[in-house]
N, C-alpha and C positions, 0 to 999 in steps of 0.2 A: 625651434629646432625641427619640429615636425614639418614645417613648410618646405624645407630644403630636400627632404627625402624623395618626394616624387621627381624633383628635378635631377637629383643624383641618379635615380634609377633610370631615368630617361636618357641621360647622357651617353651611355654605351650604345644604345639603340641609334641615336643620332650619328654617332661616329661611324657605326657600321653602315648606315644608310649613305653617308658621304663616301664611303669606300666603294660601294657597289652602284651608286647612281651615275647619271650621265656626267661627262667631264665639264669642268668649269671653263669659262672663257679664257682664263689665265692658263690653265693646263693645255687647252687646245692651242693657244697662241705659241706657247713654248715648244710644243711638239711640231707644229706646222712650220714655225720659223726654222727649227733645226733641220727638218726635212728639206725645206726650200734652200737653205744654205748649202747643204750637201749636194743637192741636185744641180744648183748653179755652179758650184765649184767643180763638179765632175764634167761639166760642159765647158770649162775654162772661163766661165763668167764669174770671176771672184768679186769680192767687194761688198756682197750683200751682208748686212749686219742684222737688221730687224725690220719689221713692218712699220710703216708710218702709222697705220691704223689697222685694227683687227676687231671684227664684230662677229660674235657667235649668233647665228640666225635660228638655230634650233636643232634638236636631235630627235631621232626616233629609235626605239629599241630594235636591235637587229637580232632578236632571238632566233635561234635555229640556224644561224650562220656558222656557229662554231661550238665545239664541245668545251671550250675554255671558259673563261670568266665572262662577266657582263660585257656586252658589246652594244655600241651605239653608232649609228650612221648620223653624222652631224654635218650641218651646212654652215659655211662661214663666208665672210667677205674680207679680203685683205688688200690693203693699199700699200705699195712700196715703189721706190724709185730704182729701176733696174740698173741705171748707170748715172753717175753724177752729171748734171746738166740736161738730162732727159726728163720728159714729163712723167709724173707718177702714173702707175698702172694699178687698176683695181681688178681683182679676180674674184669670182664666186667659185668656191670650192666645196668639195664633199670629201669627207674622210671617215674611215671606220676606226673608232677608238675602242680598244679592248683592255679591260682591267685584268691583270694577271697578278700572281703572287710576287712578281718582280717589278710591278708598277704598271703604268698606263702605256700602251703601245698605239702607234698611229700607222694606218695604211691609207695612202693617197688613192682616192677613188675618182680623181679628176678635178680640173679647174678650168674655168672658161673666162677669158677676158671680158670685162664689162664694157 
């Protein structure tokens, strides 16, 4: 029974670290896909559902950028087919991910076609 106590004491710390750490690839993909979908729909280019591929390339702490929660500037590569029958496009993007009490927020800092 004594062996489990250190693990139980460590569990809340790990959960807090997960809440304040950099976003996961899955979190990033969800937010960037939603942003991309809205951006394309507002331009009249509907039909985007999801990325064919998404890769998190890394994050840096964006301390000092905001008085809010933890912020990270993250880089990613996303591949998608803009229109059926057209070749897939890969973009390298950068976004700012901010943890707030309402969840993770995304701000697009630009994307470049590869």
